[in-house]
FINU-29986 format. One record per residue: chain; residue number from 1; x negated, y, z of N, C-alpha, C, O, CB in turn. Coordinates in steps of 0.05 Angstrom, whole numbers. Each point is the difference from the previous one (the first is absolute). Glycine has a CB too. Example, Ala and Ser with C-alpha at 12.3 -4.5 7.8 and 13.67 -1.06 7.14 Angstrom:
# residues 2
+-------+-----+--------+--------+--------+--------+---------+--------+--------+--------+--------+--------+--------+--------+--------+---------+--------+
| kette |  nr |  neast | nnorth |    nup | caeast | canorth |   caup |  ceast | cnorth |    cup |  oeast | onorth |    oup | cbeast | cbnorth |   cbup |
+-------+-----+--------+--------+--------+--------+---------+--------+--------+--------+--------+--------+--------+--------+--------+---------+--------+
|     A |   1 |   -264 |   -114 |    156 |     18 |      24 |      0 |    -18 |     24 |      0 |    -21 |      0 |     13 |     59 |     -23 |     12 |
|     A |   2 |    -31 |     44 |    -39 |    -16 |      24 |      1 |     15 |     22 |     14 |    -10 |     22 |      4 |    -14 |     -35 |    -47 |
+-------+-----+--------+--------+--------+--------+---------+--------+--------+--------+--------+--------+--------+--------+--------+---------+--------+
# end
This chain:
# residues 109
+-------+-----+--------+--------+--------+--------+---------+--------+--------+--------+--------+--------+--------+--------+--------+---------+--------+
| kette |  nr |  neast | nnorth |    nup | caeast | canorth |   caup |  ceast | cnorth |    cup |  oeast | onorth |    oup | cbeast | cbnorth |   cbup |
+-------+-----+--------+--------+--------+--------+---------+--------+--------+--------+--------+--------+--------+--------+--------+---------+--------+
|     A |   1 |  -2016 |   1809 |   2921 |     15 |      20 |     15 |     18 |    -16 |     19 |     17 |    -15 |     -8 |    -18 |      49 |    -30 |
|     A |   2 |     -4 |    -29 |     64 |     15 |     -15 |     20 |     25 |     16 |      8 |      5 |     22 |     -9 |    -47 |     -43 |     25 |
|     A |   3 |     56 |      9 |      3 |     25 |      13 |     10 |     -6 |     25 |     16 |     16 |     20 |     -2 |      5 |     -65 |      4 |
|     A |   4 |    -43 |     45 |     12 |     -7 |      24 |     16 |     -6 |     24 |    -19 |      8 |     22 |      5 |    -27 |     -51 |     32 |
|     A |   5 |      4 |     23 |    -58 |     -7 |      21 |    -19 |     26 |     10 |    -15 |      2 |     24 |     -5 |    -48 |     -44 |     -1 |
|     A |   6 |     64 |      2 |      0 |     25 |       7 |    -13 |     17 |     18 |     18 |     12 |     19 |    -10 |    -14 |     -62 |    -16 |
|     A |   7 |      2 |     37 |     52 |     16 |      16 |     19 |    -11 |     28 |      3 |     14 |     18 |      7 |     -2 |     -60 |     17 |
|     A |   8 |    -37 |     46 |    -30 |    -13 |      26 |      3 |      6 |     18 |    -24 |     -4 |     24 |      2 |    -32 |     -45 |     25 |
|     A |   9 |     45 |     10 |    -49 |      6 |      16 |    -24 |     24 |     18 |      6 |     19 |     -8 |     14 |    -37 |     -28 |    -44 |
|     A |  10 |     17 |     61 |     19 |     21 |      20 |      5 |     27 |     -8 |    -13 |     21 |      3 |     13 |    -57 |      32 |    -11 |
|     A |  11 |     35 |    -46 |    -26 |     25 |      -7 |    -14 |     14 |    -24 |     14 |     24 |     -2 |      0 |    -44 |      19 |    -43 |
|     A |  12 |      4 |    -35 |     55 |     11 |     -23 |     14 |     14 |      9 |     26 |     22 |    -10 |      6 |    -58 |     -19 |    -25 |
|     A |  13 |     24 |     48 |     32 |     13 |      11 |     25 |     26 |     14 |     -8 |     20 |     -3 |     15 |    -65 |       9 |      7 |
|     A |  14 |     45 |      8 |    -44 |     24 |      14 |     -8 |     23 |    -20 |     -8 |     23 |      4 |      7 |    -52 |      35 |    -23 |
|     A |  15 |     21 |    -60 |      2 |     20 |     -19 |     -9 |     11 |    -18 |     22 |     22 |    -10 |     -1 |    -44 |      10 |    -43 |
|     A |  16 |      6 |     -4 |     65 |      9 |     -17 |     22 |     13 |     16 |     22 |      7 |    -11 |     21 |    -43 |     -20 |    -32 |
|     A |  17 |     39 |     57 |      7 |     14 |      17 |     20 |     29 |     -9 |      1 |     13 |     -4 |    -20 |    -44 |      43 |     11 |
|     A |  18 |     42 |    -42 |     33 |     27 |     -10 |      4 |     20 |     18 |    -13 |     19 |    -10 |    -12 |    -33 |     -11 |     55 |
|     A |  19 |     11 |     47 |    -40 |     19 |      18 |    -12 |      0 |     -1 |    -31 |     22 |      0 |    -12 |    -28 |      30 |     52 |
|     A |  20 |    -17 |    -33 |    -51 |     -2 |      -2 |    -29 |     13 |    -26 |    -10 |     14 |     -1 |    -20 |    -56 |      28 |     20 |
|     A |  21 |     37 |    -49 |     15 |     12 |     -26 |     -8 |     31 |      2 |      2 |     14 |    -10 |    -18 |    -55 |     -14 |     34 |
|     A |  22 |     51 |     35 |      6 |     29 |       2 |      3 |     12 |     18 |    -22 |     21 |     -6 |    -11 |    -26 |      -1 |     61 |
|     A |  23 |     -8 |     29 |    -55 |     10 |      19 |    -20 |      0 |    -13 |    -28 |     18 |      4 |    -16 |    -35 |      34 |     43 |
|     A |  24 |     -4 |    -53 |    -33 |     -2 |     -14 |    -26 |     22 |    -21 |     -2 |     13 |     -2 |    -21 |    -62 |      10 |     20 |
|     A |  25 |     53 |    -24 |     21 |     21 |     -20 |      0 |     28 |     13 |     -3 |     17 |    -10 |    -14 |    -46 |     -21 |     42 |
|     A |  26 |     33 |     53 |    -14 |     25 |      15 |     -2 |      5 |     10 |    -29 |     22 |     -2 |    -10 |    -26 |      15 |     59 |
|     A |  27 |    -17 |     -2 |    -61 |      2 |      11 |    -27 |      6 |    -22 |    -20 |     17 |      3 |    -18 |    -48 |      34 |     30 |
|     A |  28 |     18 |    -60 |     -9 |      6 |     -23 |    -18 |     28 |    -10 |      4 |     14 |     -6 |    -19 |    -63 |      -7 |     20 |
|     A |  29 |     57 |     11 |     24 |     28 |      -9 |      6 |     21 |     19 |    -13 |     19 |     -9 |    -12 |    -35 |     -12 |     55 |
|     A |  30 |     12 |     47 |    -39 |     19 |      19 |    -10 |      0 |      1 |    -31 |     21 |      5 |    -12 |    -27 |      22 |     54 |
|     A |  31 |    -17 |    -32 |    -54 |     -2 |       2 |    -29 |     12 |    -24 |    -14 |     11 |      2 |    -22 |    -52 |      25 |     28 |
|     A |  32 |     39 |    -51 |      6 |      7 |     -24 |    -15 |     22 |    -17 |     13 |     16 |    -12 |    -14 |    -62 |      12 |     -3 |
|     A |  33 |     47 |     -1 |     44 |     18 |     -20 |     13 |     25 |     11 |     13 |     18 |    -15 |      5 |    -59 |     -11 |      2 |
|     A |  34 |     42 |     51 |     -2 |     23 |      12 |     14 |     24 |      2 |    -18 |     -3 |     -1 |    -25 |    -29 |      28 |     53 |
|     A |  35 |     56 |    -25 |    -16 |     24 |       1 |    -17 |      1 |     26 |    -15 |     14 |      2 |    -21 |     10 |     -31 |     53 |
|     A |  36 |    -37 |     50 |    -24 |     -2 |      25 |    -14 |    -28 |      4 |    -11 |    -12 |     22 |      3 |     48 |      -2 |     27 |
|     A |  37 |    -47 |    -40 |    -42 |    -28 |       1 |     -9 |     -3 |     18 |    -24 |     19 |      9 |    -12 |    -26 |     -55 |     29 |
|     A |  38 |    -18 |     51 |    -23 |     -7 |      18 |    -22 |      9 |    -13 |    -26 |      9 |     15 |    -18 |    -49 |       2 |     43 |
|     A |  39 |     38 |    -43 |    -28 |      9 |     -13 |    -25 |     30 |      3 |     -4 |      9 |      5 |    -23 |    -46 |     -37 |     28 |
|     A |  40 |     52 |     30 |     16 |     29 |       4 |     -2 |      7 |     29 |     -7 |     18 |      5 |    -16 |    -11 |     -43 |     49 |
|     A |  41 |    -22 |     57 |    -22 |      5 |      28 |     -6 |     -5 |      5 |    -30 |     15 |     15 |    -12 |    -28 |      -2 |     59 |
|     A |  42 |     -9 |    -24 |    -57 |     -6 |       3 |    -29 |     22 |    -12 |    -17 |      8 |     12 |    -20 |    -57 |     -12 |     30 |
|     A |  43 |     59 |    -23 |     -3 |     21 |     -13 |    -15 |     26 |     17 |      1 |     13 |      3 |    -20 |    -34 |     -49 |     30 |
|     A |  44 |     27 |     56 |     13 |     24 |      16 |      3 |     -2 |     27 |    -15 |     19 |     10 |    -12 |    -11 |     -31 |     56 |
|     A |  45 |    -32 |     32 |    -45 |     -5 |      24 |    -15 |      5 |     -4 |    -30 |     12 |     17 |    -13 |    -45 |      -2 |     48 |
|     A |  46 |     23 |    -38 |    -45 |      5 |      -7 |    -28 |     30 |     -3 |     -6 |     10 |      9 |    -21 |    -55 |     -32 |     19 |
|     A |  47 |     59 |     10 |     21 |     29 |      -4 |     -3 |     14 |     27 |     -1 |     19 |      4 |    -15 |    -23 |     -48 |     39 |
|     A |  48 |     -4 |     63 |     -6 |     12 |      26 |      0 |     -4 |     15 |    -26 |     19 |     12 |    -11 |    -26 |     -10 |     61 |
|     A |  49 |    -17 |     -3 |    -61 |     -5 |      13 |    -26 |     17 |    -12 |    -22 |     11 |     15 |    -16 |    -58 |      -6 |     31 |
|     A |  50 |     50 |    -35 |    -15 |     16 |     -13 |    -20 |     29 |      8 |      3 |     14 |      5 |    -21 |    -46 |     -44 |     20 |
|     A |  51 |     42 |     41 |     25 |     28 |       8 |      4 |      4 |     29 |     -7 |     22 |      8 |    -10 |    -18 |     -42 |     46 |
|     A |  52 |    -23 |     51 |    -31 |      2 |      28 |     -7 |      1 |      3 |    -30 |     15 |     17 |    -11 |    -39 |      -3 |     52 |
|     A |  53 |      8 |    -29 |    -56 |      1 |       1 |    -29 |     27 |    -10 |    -10 |     12 |     12 |    -19 |    -61 |     -20 |     17 |
|     A |  54 |     60 |    -13 |     14 |     26 |     -10 |     -8 |     22 |     21 |      6 |     19 |      3 |    -15 |    -35 |     -50 |     24 |
|     A |  55 |     13 |     61 |     14 |     19 |      21 |      7 |      0 |     22 |    -21 |     21 |      9 |     -8 |    -28 |     -20 |     57 |
|     A |  56 |    -16 |     20 |    -58 |     -2 |      21 |    -20 |     12 |    -10 |    -27 |     14 |     15 |    -13 |    -56 |       3 |     36 |
|     A |  57 |     37 |    -42 |    -30 |     11 |     -11 |    -25 |     30 |      0 |      2 |     14 |      7 |    -19 |    -54 |     -36 |     12 |
|     A |  58 |     51 |     20 |     29 |     29 |      -1 |      3 |     13 |     27 |      1 |     22 |      4 |    -10 |    -27 |     -47 |     35 |
|     A |  59 |     -9 |     63 |    -13 |     10 |      27 |     -1 |      2 |     11 |    -28 |     19 |     12 |     -8 |    -39 |      -4 |     53 |
|     A |  60 |     -1 |    -14 |    -61 |      1 |       8 |    -28 |     23 |    -14 |    -15 |     13 |     12 |    -17 |    -63 |      -5 |     18 |
|     A |  61 |     54 |    -32 |      5 |     22 |     -15 |    -13 |     27 |     12 |      8 |     19 |      2 |    -17 |    -47 |     -43 |     16 |
|     A |  62 |     31 |     50 |     25 |     25 |      12 |     10 |      5 |     26 |    -15 |     22 |      6 |     -8 |    -28 |     -27 |     53 |
|     A |  63 |    -15 |     37 |    -49 |      4 |      25 |    -14 |      7 |     -5 |    -29 |     17 |     14 |    -11 |    -50 |       9 |     41 |
|     A |  64 |     21 |    -43 |    -43 |      7 |      -7 |    -27 |     29 |     -9 |     -2 |     15 |      8 |    -18 |    -62 |     -22 |      9 |
|     A |  65 |     56 |     -2 |     28 |     28 |     -10 |      1 |     19 |     23 |      4 |     22 |      1 |    -11 |    -38 |     -45 |     28 |
|     A |  66 |      9 |     63 |      0 |     17 |      23 |      5 |      3 |     17 |    -26 |     22 |      9 |     -6 |    -36 |      -8 |     55 |
|     A |  67 |     -8 |      2 |    -63 |      2 |      15 |    -26 |     17 |    -15 |    -20 |     15 |     12 |    -15 |    -60 |       7 |     24 |
|     A |  68 |     42 |    -46 |     -9 |     17 |     -15 |    -19 |     29 |      2 |      8 |     17 |      1 |    -18 |    -55 |     -33 |     11 |
|     A |  69 |     45 |     32 |     32 |     27 |       3 |      9 |     11 |     28 |     -7 |     24 |      2 |     -7 |    -32 |     -34 |     44 |
|     A |  70 |     -8 |     52 |    -35 |      8 |      27 |     -8 |      6 |      0 |    -30 |     19 |     14 |     -9 |    -46 |       7 |     45 |
|     A |  71 |     12 |    -36 |    -52 |      4 |      -2 |    -29 |     26 |    -14 |     -7 |     11 |      4 |    -22 |    -60 |      -4 |     16 |
|     A |  72 |     59 |    -17 |     24 |     24 |     -15 |     -5 |     25 |     13 |     12 |     19 |    -14 |      6 |    -47 |     -28 |     -8 |
|     A |  73 |     27 |     68 |      6 |     22 |      13 |     14 |     24 |      4 |    -17 |     23 |      1 |     10 |    -57 |      22 |     17 |
|     A |  74 |     31 |    -20 |    -54 |     23 |       4 |    -17 |      9 |    -26 |    -13 |    -16 |    -18 |     -2 |      1 |      65 |     -7 |
|     A |  75 |     40 |    -49 |      2 |     10 |     -26 |    -12 |    -14 |     -6 |    -27 |     -4 |    -24 |     -6 |     48 |      32 |     29 |
|     A |  76 |    -51 |     12 |    -38 |    -13 |      -5 |    -26 |    -28 |    -13 |      4 |     -7 |    -18 |    -14 |     32 |      57 |     -6 |
|     A |  77 |    -40 |    -28 |     39 |    -26 |     -11 |      6 |      2 |    -28 |     12 |    -17 |    -17 |     -6 |      0 |      63 |     14 |
|     A |  78 |     37 |    -51 |      9 |      4 |     -26 |     11 |      7 |    -20 |    -21 |    -10 |    -23 |      0 |     25 |      44 |     43 |
|     A |  79 |      2 |    -13 |    -62 |      7 |     -18 |    -22 |    -24 |     -7 |    -18 |     -4 |    -23 |     -8 |     51 |      43 |      9 |
|     A |  80 |    -63 |      1 |     -6 |    -24 |      -5 |    -17 |    -19 |    -19 |     14 |    -11 |    -18 |    -13 |     15 |      64 |     -6 |
|     A |  81 |     -8 |    -43 |     45 |    -17 |     -18 |     15 |     11 |    -29 |      0 |    -16 |    -19 |     -4 |      2 |      57 |     34 |
|     A |  82 |     40 |    -41 |    -27 |     12 |     -27 |      1 |     -3 |    -13 |    -28 |     -5 |    -24 |     -1 |     37 |      39 |     37 |
|     A |  83 |    -29 |      0 |    -57 |     -2 |     -11 |    -27 |    -29 |     -8 |     -6 |     -5 |    -22 |    -11 |     44 |      50 |     -4 |
|     A |  84 |    -58 |    -12 |     23 |    -28 |      -5 |     -7 |    -12 |    -22 |     18 |    -14 |    -18 |    -10 |      9 |      64 |     -5 |
|     A |  85 |     11 |    -45 |     40 |    -13 |     -18 |     19 |     14 |    -27 |      2 |    -13 |    -21 |      1 |     -2 |      61 |     25 |
|     A |  86 |     42 |    -40 |    -24 |     15 |     -24 |      5 |     17 |     -9 |    -24 |     16 |    -19 |      3 |    -15 |      32 |     45 |
|     A |  87 |     -4 |     -1 |    -71 |     14 |      -7 |    -24 |     30 |     -1 |      4 |     13 |    -18 |    -11 |    -53 |      -8 |     -3 |
|     A |  88 |     51 |     44 |     28 |     29 |       1 |      5 |     13 |     14 |    -25 |    -13 |     15 |    -14 |      7 |     -14 |     65 |
|     A |  89 |     31 |     -7 |    -54 |     14 |      12 |    -23 |     29 |      5 |      7 |     10 |     -9 |     21 |    -41 |     -15 |    -53 |
|     A |  90 |     44 |     40 |     15 |     28 |       5 |      3 |     15 |    -24 |    -12 |    -11 |    -17 |    -14 |      5 |      67 |     12 |
|     A |  91 |     32 |    -52 |      8 |     16 |     -23 |     -8 |      1 |     -3 |    -31 |      1 |    -22 |    -10 |     26 |      27 |     52 |
|     A |  92 |    -26 |     17 |    -56 |      4 |      -2 |    -29 |    -27 |      2 |    -15 |      1 |      6 |    -24 |     44 |      14 |     30 |
|     A |  93 |    -67 |    -25 |      7 |    -26 |       2 |    -13 |    -13 |    -27 |     -2 |      6 |    -19 |     15 |    -11 |      66 |      1 |
|     A |  94 |    -14 |    -50 |    -35 |    -17 |     -23 |     -2 |    -29 |      9 |      3 |     -7 |     22 |     -9 |     41 |     -47 |    -20 |
|     A |  95 |    -50 |      8 |     41 |    -28 |       7 |      4 |    -17 |    -21 |    -16 |      5 |    -24 |      2 |      3 |      44 |     44 |
|     A |  96 |    -27 |    -10 |    -61 |    -19 |     -16 |    -15 |    -28 |      5 |     11 |    -10 |     22 |      0 |     40 |     -21 |    -41 |
|     A |  97 |    -42 |    -23 |     51 |    -27 |       2 |     10 |    -19 |     -9 |    -22 |      3 |    -22 |    -11 |     12 |      14 |     58 |
|     A |  98 |    -34 |     25 |    -53 |    -20 |      -6 |    -21 |    -26 |     -8 |     13 |    -12 |     16 |     15 |     35 |      16 |    -48 |
|     A |  99 |    -32 |    -56 |     27 |    -26 |      -9 |     11 |    -19 |     -4 |    -23 |      7 |    -11 |    -21 |     16 |     -11 |     61 |
|     A | 100 |    -47 |     30 |    -35 |    -21 |      -4 |    -21 |    -15 |    -26 |      5 |      1 |    -11 |     22 |     -5 |      61 |    -26 |
|     A | 101 |     -9 |    -60 |    -17 |    -14 |     -26 |      3 |    -21 |      1 |     22 |     -3 |    -20 |     14 |     11 |      12 |    -63 |
|     A | 102 |    -22 |     29 |     52 |    -21 |       1 |     20 |     11 |      1 |     28 |    -15 |     -4 |     19 |    -14 |      27 |    -53 |
|     A | 103 |     54 |    -16 |     37 |     12 |       0 |     27 |     13 |    -26 |      8 |      7 |     -4 |     23 |      1 |      53 |    -29 |
|     A | 104 |     -5 |    -67 |    -14 |     13 |     -27 |      6 |    -22 |    -19 |      9 |    -23 |      1 |     -9 |     60 |       8 |    -25 |
|     A | 105 |    -29 |    -27 |     51 |    -18 |     -22 |      9 |      6 |    -24 |    -17 |     21 |    -13 |      4 |    -24 |      32 |     43 |
|     A | 106 |    -15 |    -26 |    -65 |      4 |     -22 |    -18 |    -20 |    -22 |      7 |    -23 |      5 |      4 |     40 |      25 |    -41 |
|     A | 107 |     -6 |    -55 |     40 |    -18 |     -22 |      6 |    -15 |     -8 |    -25 |     12 |     -3 |    -22 |     19 |     -14 |     58 |
|     A | 108 |    -57 |     14 |    -34 |    -16 |      -8 |    -22 |     -6 |    -30 |      2 |     -9 |    -10 |     21 |    -12 |      56 |    -24 |
|     A | 109 |     27 |    -61 |    -18 |     -4 |     -29 |      0 |    -27 |     -7 |    -12 |     -7 |    -23 |     -2 |     56 |      16 |     -2 |
+-------+-----+--------+--------+--------+--------+---------+--------+--------+--------+--------+--------+--------+--------+--------+---------+--------+
# end
C-alpha cells in the first residue's frame, strides 16, 4: 500500500483535514494542558464534595452543642455536668475515683 493509495482512503482524508486536526489539538489542550483543564475540574469537584460533607458534619455538631447548652441552662444541671465531666467538687467534699483493673494500663514484664 503506497502513499497514493493511502491518500485515497476516506478515513485518511478525514483525519488529515485541517479543521479536524485543529479541533483535535484544541480538545486535547483544553482537556489536559490548560489552566482550567478537565483534570483540574474533576479535582475541584472532589474537593467541593468533601467540603460539603464537612459542612454537614459541622452543622450537626453545632445543633448537638446547642442542645447541650440548653441542657446546661439551670445551675443544678451545670453543677452535675461539672462534677461528672471535670470532677469538680465543693470545698467541703472529697472525691474518690474508682478504677477497675481492666481500665488501668499496667506494664507487663
